[in-house]
N, C-alpha and C positions, 0 to 999 in steps of 0.2 A: 125887390121883395125877398125875404128870407125863404130858402127852400127847406131849411130845418130850423127849429128852435130847440133849446136844450132845457129839459126839466131839471131844476136844481133839486138835489136830493141830499139826504144826510150822509156825511162822511162816516165810514165805519170807525167806531171807537173800540179801544181794547176792552176786553172782559165782557163781551156780549151785552146783554141788557143792563148789567151793572154799569158798564162804561158809557152806554147811551145816556143814562140818567146823569152820571157825573159830567160828561162832556156837554150835553145839550140842555139839561134841565127839563122842566115840565111847564107846559102852558095849557094843557087840557084839563087840569084838575079844577080850576076856579072859573074858567070861561072868561069872557071879556066883560069889562065894566066900562060903560060909556064909550065903547069902541076900542078900548085899550087892552092889550094882552096883560094878564096878571102872571108874571113869571115867578116860578119857584125853582131854585137851583142852589148849587154850592157856590161859595166864594172863599176868598177874595179873587181867585183866578177865574177867568172866563176866556175861551178862545175868541178870536176876532169875529167869527161868524158861526152861529149855532142854529139848530133847528129843533126847538123844544116840542114841536109836533111836526108831522109831515107837511103841514101847510103854513107854518109860521117860520119866518127867517128873522133872526135877531142879530144885529150888528152892534159893535162897540163904537163909541164916539170917534176914535181915531180912524176906523174903517169908513164910517159915515163921511168924514171929511175927505178921505181919498176918493170915494165914489163921487162926491160933489165935484171934485177937481179933475175927474177922469175924462170928462167929455161924453160919458155915457148918458143916454136919454131915456126918459119914460118911467123913472122910479119915483117913489114917494117914501117918506119916512114918517112913522107914527111913534110917539114916545111909548116906552114899555114901562109898566108898573112893576116894581120889584116887590112883589107881594110877600115872598118868604125867601130870604137868602140866608143859608146856613153856613157856618164856618166848617170847612173840610178841605184840607190841602192835599187832595188826591193826586194832583199833577206831579207831586214829588215822590210818589210811590215808585218802587223799582219796577221795571218792565218784567212781566211774567205772564203766565197763562191764567193766573187768578188775581183778583184784587187783593191788596195788602190787608184790607179790612172789609168785612161784610156788614151790611146794615142790620139793625135790630129787626127781628122778625123774618129776616131773609129775603124780603121782597125788595127789588132794586129801587123802587120809588121811596122806600123808607130812608134812604140816605138823606132825603129832603123832608119827607112828610112827618117823620118821627123826631125831628129836631126843631129847636126854636129859632125864630128869626134872629139874626145877628146884625144889628145896625151898622157896625164898623165894616163888616164884610160887604154889606150892601153898598155902603158909601164908596168902598174901594173899587167896586165894579165901574163906577162912573155912570154917565148917561148911557142908556141902552135904547136901541131903536128897532122897530119892526120895519124891514125892507119889504115894500110891496110895489104894485104898479096899477095904473088905471086902465091900460089897454088890455083887452080880453082875448083869450084864445078859446075856441069852442070845438067840440068834436063834430066831425061830419058823420052823420048816421050811416051805419053799415060799413065803415072803413076804419083803418087804423090812423087816419090822418086827422089833423087839427086844422081849423080855419082861423085866420087872424081877423079880428074885428077891430077897426080903428086904424090908427097910424102905424103903418108897416115899417116906418123908419125908426121906431123906438127900439130900445135894447132890453126892456123888461116887459113881461106880459104876465098877467095873472089868469088862472083858469076860471072861466065863468061857471063851469059846472063842477060837481063833486066838492072838493075841499079847497078850492082857490089856491092851488099850488102855484109856485113861481116858476116861470120859464124865462130864459134869457136868449138873446141873439148870439150868433157866432162871435161877434166882437166882444160882447159882455162876458161870454164864456172864457175867451182867451184872456181878458183882463183879470177876471177872478182867479183863473189858474195861475197867472203870473204874480198876483198880489197875495192871495191866501190859499195857495195850492193844497195845504194840509187840512183845509176846512171845507173843501167843496168836492162834490162828485156830480155827475150829470148823466142823464139819459137823452139820447138823440131822438127827436120827435119830428117826423115829416109834417109839413104844412102844405095845404092846397092853396 
């Protein structure tokens, strides 16, 4: 049994909240339809793993195939609906303390919400998948610990309470760090 699991969290993006929207996109604006995330983001570029909310993890098709081939266990993939993909090549902006261009109205989410859907950019993203798990972790009342429910030999766990955040085993953490190190960050969480 694992002594620790690791909560997958957003990697810090440049430019504060502006970079968060550009890097990760948005899944909180439209909610789910028939169980599927409705993603709104920029394109045609997308990092291999993004978190358009603190509890949604989106992976590109090439990373999905690598996870399938990895030997890791306990994950599931759910297709992502590309509800609004706007054309903006922010990844080519020079590195600096400020974004090269601010969105209309000044709010970070306006990079996406004040632009029209661009079908060619959406197509260029390819298939996108929500990475999730069926095995649950739950909090132990009165302690900072979590309890694993279900198969402890799995590598992916989803939080049963709060926002269904994704947790991974030490083995999955190491694999993700080796495979997509610039896309992942973790918090260590003890389990009972």
